[in-house]
LUMDO-231310 format. One line per 5 residues: number of its first residue (from 1); their letters; for each residue x negated, y, z of C-alpha. Coordinates in steps of 0.1 Angstrom, whole numbers, m for minus. Each point is the difference from the previous one (the first is absolute). Last residue first. Layout:
BEGIN
NUM = A = X,Y,Z ~ ... .
This chain:
BEGIN
422 = XXXXX = 33,60,54 ~ m23,31,m3 ~ 4,37,18 ~ m18,28,m20 ~ m26,21,9 .
417 = XXXXX = m26,17,m22 ~ m25,27,9 ~ m31,14,m23 ~ m25,29,2 ~ m4,1,41 .
412 = XXXXX = m30,20,0 ~ m30,m9,21 ~ m19,29,17 ~ m38,19,m10 ~ 0,m5,m35 .
407 = XXXXX = m34,m7,m13 ~ 4,m33,m19 ~ 35,m4,m5 ~ 24,m8,28 ~ 31,m20,m11 .
402 = XXXXX = 28,m17,24 ~ 24,m23,m18 ~ 30,m6,26 ~ 22,m28,m6 ~ 33,m13,19 .
397 = XXXXX = 15,m27,1 ~ 37,m4,14 ~ 10,m37,12 ~ 26,m24,m17 ~ m6,m38,15 .
392 = XXXXX = m1,m23,m29 ~ m35,m12,5 ~ 8,m6,37 ~ m14,0,34 ~ 11,m12,34 .
387 = XXXXX = 20,23,28 ~ m19,m11,30 ~ m34,m14,m6 ~ m4,8,m38 ~ 5,41,5 .
382 = XXXXX = m34,4,2 ~ m27,26,11 ~ m39,m7,m5 ~ m21,m17,23 ~ m24,6,33 .
377 = XXXXX = 31,m20,22 ~ 29,m2,m20 ~ 23,23,m5 ~ 36,m8,m6 ~ 27,23,m16 .
372 = XXXXX = 36,m2,7 ~ 18,21,m27 ~ 24,29,5 ~ 24,26,m17 ~ 18,24,16 .
367 = XXXXX = 35,17,1 ~ 7,28,23 ~ 8,12,35 ~ m40,13,17 ~ m20,m30,15 .
362 = XXXXX = m16,m6,33 ~ m16,m36,0 ~ 8,m29,14 ~ m25,m31,m8 ~ 4,m38,4 .
357 = XXXXX = m16,m33,m11 ~ 18,m27,14 ~ 2,m34,18 ~ 25,16,26 ~ m21,m10,34 .
352 = XXXXX = m34,7,m20 ~ 8,31,m14 ~ m24,11,m21 ~ m9,37,m7 ~ 4,17,m36 .
347 = XXXXX = m23,29,m11 ~ 17,32,m19 ~ m8,24,24 ~ m34,m16,14 ~ m13,5,m34 .
342 = XXXXX = 4,m17,m36 ~ 9,29,m26 ~ 24,0,m26 ~ 13,34,11 ~ 19,m18,27 .
337 = XXXXX = 33,7,m16 ~ m20,m3,m35 ~ 2,m34,2 ~ m15,m29,24 ~ 10,m14,32 .
332 = XXXXX = m32,m15,16 ~ m12,m34,10 ~ m34,m7,14 ~ m28,m33,m10 ~ m14,m31,9 .
327 = XXXXX = 19,m8,33 ~ 34,m3,m18 ~ 22,0,31 ~ 24,m33,0 ~ 38,m11,m8 .
322 = XXXXX = 5,29,m23 ~ 31,25,m1 ~ m7,36,m13 ~ 19,28,19 ~ m2,33,m7 .
317 = XXXXX = 21,28,19 ~ 6,38,m10 ~ 6,25,27 ~ 18,23,m15 ~ m6,40,m5 .
312 = XXXXX = 32,13,m10 ~ 10,24,m33 ~ 12,34,4 ~ m28,23,m6 ~ m16,m17,m32 .
307 = XXXXX = 34,m17,m7 ~ 18,29,m9 ~ 35,2,m3 ~ 4,m31,21 ~ 25,m30,6 .
302 = XXXXX = m22,m27,m18 ~ m37,2,8 ~ m30,3,m25 ~ m36,2,m2 ~ m13,m22,m30 .
297 = XXXXX = m29,m28,2 ~ m21,m17,m31 ~ m17,m31,8 ~ 5,m13,m38 ~ 36,14,m6 .
292 = XXXXX = 19,m34,3 ~ 21,m19,m20 ~ 4,m41,10 ~ m15,m24,m21 ~ m8,m38,18 .
287 = XXXXX = m32,m15,m7 ~ m1,m39,13 ~ m4,m14,33 ~ m11,14,34 ~ m3,29,17 .
282 = XXXXX = m10,8,32 ~ 31,9,22 ~ 16,34,2 ~ 28,6,32 ~ 27,25,m12 .
277 = XXXXX = m10,35,11 ~ 6,12,35 ~ 11,41,m4 ~ 1,19,34 ~ 11,38,9 .
272 = XXXXX = m17,15,29 ~ 17,14,32 ~ m8,m30,22 ~ 16,m25,m25 ~ 22,4,m32 .
267 = XXXXX = 6,m29,m26 ~ m1,m9,m31 ~ 1,m37,m13 ~ m16,m23,m24 ~ m14,23,m21 .
262 = XXXXX = m9,m10,m37 ~ 21,24,m18 ~ 24,17,20 ~ 10,m5,38 ~ 28,24,12 .
257 = XXXXX = 6,34,20 ~ m39,15,m2 ~ 3,m2,m34 ~ m28,5,m28 ~ m23,m27,12 .
252 = XXXXX = m1,m20,m34 ~ m28,m27,2 ~ m21,m15,m24 ~ m22,m30,m11 ~ m27,7,m26 .
247 = XXXXX = m1,m26,m24 ~ m31,m26,1 ~ m34,2,m5 ~ m14,1,m38 ~ m35,0,15 .
242 = XXXXX = m25,19,m27 ~ m21,m6,m23 ~ m20,24,m10 ~ m36,m7,13 ~ 0,m32,m19 .
237 = XXXXX = m1,22,m31 ~ 18,m15,m32 ~ m1,34,m17 ~ m12,39,12 ~ m4,12,m36 .
232 = XXXXX = m14,37,m2 ~ 12,19,m34 ~ m19,31,m22 ~ m15,m24,m22 ~ m6,m36,21 .
227 = XXXXX = m8,m7,31 ~ 4,m37,14 ~ 6,m12,34 ~ 2,34,17 ~ m23,10,26 .
222 = XXXXX = 10,15,34 ~ 28,m19,11 ~ 20,11,33 ~ 25,m24,17 ~ 23,12,23 .
217 = XXXXX = 11,m30,23 ~ m2,18,37 ~ 13,33,m23 ~ 37,m8,m3 ~ 20,18,m26 .
212 = XXXXX = 18,m24,m11 ~ m25,m16,m20 ~ m32,22,m1 ~ m24,2,m35 ~ m36,22,2 .
207 = XXXXX = m16,8,m31 ~ m31,14,0 ~ m18,18,m30 ~ m36,17,3 ~ m15,m35,1 .
202 = XXXXX = 14,m4,m37 ~ m26,23,m13 ~ 7,29,m27 ~ 36,4,7 ~ 7,30,m18 .
197 = XXXXX = 37,4,8 ~ 33,8,m24 ~ m5,m39,m17 ~ m5,m15,33 ~ 22,m30,m5 .
192 = XXXXX = 4,m20,28 ~ 12,m32,2 ~ 6,m24,29 ~ 9,m36,8 ~ 17,m8,30 .
187 = XXXXX = 2,m40,11 ~ 28,m8,24 ~ 0,m28,27 ~ 17,m30,17 ~ 7,m23,m29 .
182 = XXXXX = 13,0,m34 ~ m38,m10,m9 ~ m26,m1,24 ~ m33,15,9 ~ m13,13,m33 .
177 = XXXXX = 31,18,m3 ~ 28,m6,m21 ~ 30,19,12 ~ m4,32,m12 ~ 2,39,5 .
172 = XXXXX = m13,20,m30 ~ m12,35,0 ~ 0,29,m24 ~ m20,34,8 ~ m1,31,m20 .
167 = XXXXX = m27,26,14 ~ m1,36,4 ~ 30,4,24 ~ m17,22,28 ~ 18,m14,30 .
162 = XXXXX = 0,16,32 ~ 3,m26,32 ~ 15,m3,33 ~ m16,m4,37 ~ 20,14,27 .
157 = XXXXX = m6,3,35 ~ 11,m1,39 ~ m5,14,30 ~ m33,13,3 ~ m13,20,26 .
152 = XXXXX = m38,4,m6 ~ 17,23,m29 ~ 7,29,27 ~ 24,24,m13 ~ 26,m13,31 .
147 = XXXXX = 9,m32,m16 ~ m14,m19,m34 ~ 11,m13,m30 ~ m23,m14,m32 ~ 3,2,m35 .
142 = XXXXX = m26,m22,m13 ~ m5,7,m40 ~ m9,m28,m26 ~ m7,13,m38 ~ 10,29,m20 .
137 = XXXXX = m11,30,0 ~ 12,37,2 ~ 30,m2,33 ~ 16,31,12 ~ 10,8,38 .
132 = XXXXX = 21,33,3 ~ 22,m3,m21 ~ 5,m37,8 ~ m15,m32,m3 ~ 18,m19,18 .
127 = XXXXX = 35,9,16 ~ 7,m2,38 ~ 16,m18,25 ~ 4,m5,35 ~ 28,m20,20 .
122 = XXXXX = 4,8,35 ~ 9,m32,25 ~ 21,m10,30 ~ 9,m34,7 ~ 38,m7,2 .
117 = XXXXX = 8,20,m32 ~ 26,24,m1 ~ m19,29,m18 ~ m36,m3,m9 ~ m22,33,1 .
112 = XXXXX = m9,14,m31 ~ m37,14,m13 ~ m9,21,m31 ~ m33,17,12 ~ m30,m22,m6 .
107 = XXXXX = m31,18,3 ~ m23,4,m32 ~ m38,m3,m6 ~ m20,6,m25 ~ 16,31,m18 .
102 = XXXXX = 4,4,m38 ~ m16,m19,m22 ~ m14,m34,1 ~ m22,m24,m16 ~ m35,15,m5 .
97 = XXXXX = 10,26,27 ~ m3,m25,24 ~ m35,m10,m7 ~ m6,m35,m13 ~ m16,m28,17 .
92 = XXXXX = 25,m26,m7 ~ 12,m6,36 ~ m8,m35,17 ~ 10,m38,m7 ~ 32,8,m16 .
87 = XXXXX = m11,m19,m32 ~ 7,24,m29 ~ m22,25,23 ~ 19,24,17 ~ 18,36,m4 .
82 = XXXXX = 11,19,35 ~ 29,17,5 ~ 9,16,34 ~ 37,m2,20 ~ 10,19,32 .
77 = XXXXX = 23,m11,28 ~ 9,26,29 ~ 27,m25,20 ~ 34,12,10 ~ 10,m24,26 .
72 = XXXXX = 32,m16,m8 ~ m12,m33,1 ~ m12,m32,m17 ~ m18,16,m29 ~ 13,m9,m32 .
67 = XXXXX = m17,2,m37 ~ 5,18,m33 ~ m20,7,m33 ~ 17,9,m31 ~ m26,m3,m26 .
62 = XXXXX = 0,24,m33 ~ m8,m12,m37 ~ 41,m12,m6 ~ 9,32,16 ~ m19,27,m18 .
57 = XXXXX = m10,27,9 ~ m21,m13,30 ~ m37,15,m15 ~ m16,m30,m18 ~ m27,16,m19 .
52 = XXXXX = m10,11,m36 ~ 9,m24,m29 ~ 21,m24,20 ~ m16,m24,29 ~ 26,m25,5 .
47 = XXXXX = 12,m10,35 ~ 8,m35,12 ~ 32,m15,18 ~ 10,m29,16 ~ 37,m5,m2 .
42 = XXXXX = 33,m11,23 ~ 22,31,m9 ~ 4,22,33 ~ 31,16,11 ~ m6,34,15 .
37 = XXXXX = 42,12,m9 ~ m11,24,m28 ~ m17,m31,m15 ~ m43,m11,7 ~ m11,m15,m31 .
32 = XXXXX = m8,32,m20 ~ m23,10,29 ~ m23,m32,m4 ~ m9,m22,27 ~ m17,1,35 .
27 = XXXXX = 14,m17,29 ~ m13,4,35 ~ 25,m23,20 ~ m15,4,35 ~ m21,24,20 .
22 = XXXXX = 0,0,39 ~ m23,m34,m3 ~ m24,22,m13 ~ m25,m9,m30 ~ 28,m7,m27 .
17 = XXXXX = m13,m8,m33 ~ 15,1,m36 ~ m15,m16,m33 ~ 20,12,m35 ~ m2,m22,m24 .
12 = XXXXX = 12,0,m37 ~ 35,6,m19 ~ 8,24,m28 ~ m15,m26,m24 ~ m24,0,m31 .
7 = XXXXX = 12,m31,m21 ~ m16,m28,m12 ~ 4,m29,30 ~ 12,m32,m16 ~ 9,m29,17 .
2 = XX = m9,m38,m12 ~ 17,m33,10 .
């Protein structure tokens, strides 16, 4: 079975991280994907560099960034932006005025207190770029949010990219791999047409492939398999074989009155709402298709006019049944709801009496995709231990092409596609 990725898409990768327990539900979406009622379409946006700069005048090319602080106290938050290396290992080394026009910092002044919620919170939001901060170069950017005017008091960050569309990318995803045929894996082959740029050495170009916005299994490729005239070909590379995984689980916690999809029951206890998900078990048998959003999430609450300020925070409870713990690694809940990261906040604990792994996390009302990730000691994350892995699984693959010609001071993002396969 063969899937084709061949058109530049309008969805790509934004990553969000929070560093303060009181800061939650950090989101970065395109301004055009937020309607008048504050509802957000679940997409992963990127920005496109035009002839001069990105100034926030185009809603399709502007990020709407928002987060909640879990009180009704008003905090002074400020943000700044830095240009980063392609692999995010550090800053690119450019001067601020090389990539940014206008101010270097901005205060976040748009905030609204929650209304009629069991837990008080304050919703902050802003648009970026804007008339006061304009971007002029392609590549990776890190937007840092900090408190009280002190950069050392970082509370959150957003990683996003700016595309300079100078290459054409074609990619083929197939189940015929060097490891198996129609088994557990998917092979990605990539062609990059470089007619609009002058590549003197293939080492000037680096290709990154991600599956469902995950960084734990992302793959960097430095040299192509073949180099033809105006084309770099990354064909039949073992490094570009991914686990197919399985379709994401899903729950919909839009109501505090009754159980939505994936939820066994909803109840109120000790001043908080709780959503108890149905117990999951390690997958067995054949692949069964069901629609998912490849790990995306969406804030949504019934009987509200503005989910941003009227949605409740609920304790969501996951349970994974297994007779004994797995001592050779750890189990995590994966997906955008936890930033596609593996940390203590999404690591499951084992209950020997109940014979299950469990996790409870405070989540804002909405619809969420999730997977079970098993991380063996000193090895790569796998879905096979719990959810299984199948070649038929629908996944979203994103291909990035970075170009750093000889003598250049930074990594330019000159190509990007993202498409779902399956």
